[in-house]
C-alpha positions in Angstrom: 0.0 0.0 0.0 3.0 2.3 0.4 3.8 2.2 -3.3 0.7 1.0 -5.2 0.7 0.3 -8.9 -2.7 1.9 -9.0 -5.6 3.1 -6.9 -9.4 3.4 -7.0 -11.5 5.8 -5.0 -14.6 3.9 -4.0 -17.2 3.4 -1.3 -17.8 0.6 1.2 -20.8 -1.2 -0.2 -21.2 -3.8 2.6 -24.6 -3.8 4.2 -24.9 -1.2 6.9 -21.7 0.6 6.0 -23.4 3.7 4.6 -21.1 4.0 1.6 -18.1 5.4 3.5 -15.1 6.2 1.3 -12.5 3.5 0.7 -9.3 3.3 -1.3 -8.4 0.3 -3.4 -4.6 -0.3 -3.6 -3.4 -2.4 -6.6 -0.2 -4.3 -6.6 1.8 -4.7 -9.8 0.6 -8.4 -10.0 -3.1 -7.1 -10.2 -3.9 -8.1 -6.7 -5.4 -5.5 -4.5 -6.6 -4.6 -1.0 -9.5 -2.3 0.0 -9.0 0.0 3.0 -11.6 2.2 4.7 -10.3 5.8 4.6 -11.8 6.7 8.0 -10.6 3.7 10.1 -7.8 2.2 8.1 -9.5 -1.2 8.3 -8.7 -3.6 5.5 -12.1 -4.8 4.4 -11.1 -6.9 1.4 -8.1 -8.7 -0.1 -8.4 -9.9 -3.7 -7.9 -13.6 -4.7 -5.7 -13.3 -7.8 -5.7 -17.0 -8.3 -9.6 -17.2 -8.6 -10.6 -16.8 -12.2 -14.2 -16.0 -11.2 -13.1 -13.1 -8.9 -14.7 -9.8 -9.9 -14.9 -6.2 -8.6 -17.6 -3.6 -8.5 -15.5 -1.0 -10.3 -14.3 -1.2 -13.9 -10.7 -1.2 -15.2 -11.4 2.4 -16.3 -11.8 3.4 -12.7 -8.2 2.4 -11.8 -5.7 5.3 -11.6 -2.5 3.6 -12.6 0.8 5.1 -11.4 3.0 6.1 -14.3 
């Protein structure tokens, strides 16, 4: 998370979380973690080895670091 390959500004869509802001941090291998901006809590870690894994955001939402 200190040097992400890309980020996404998103909201926590879990039931009862009131769409609080989160940031998605992508690693260069396309894996990612989702962290709540207000608490720092990690709420999701991707499973890069799962071919059926999907996200709520599109590839166009990712801000890749150049």
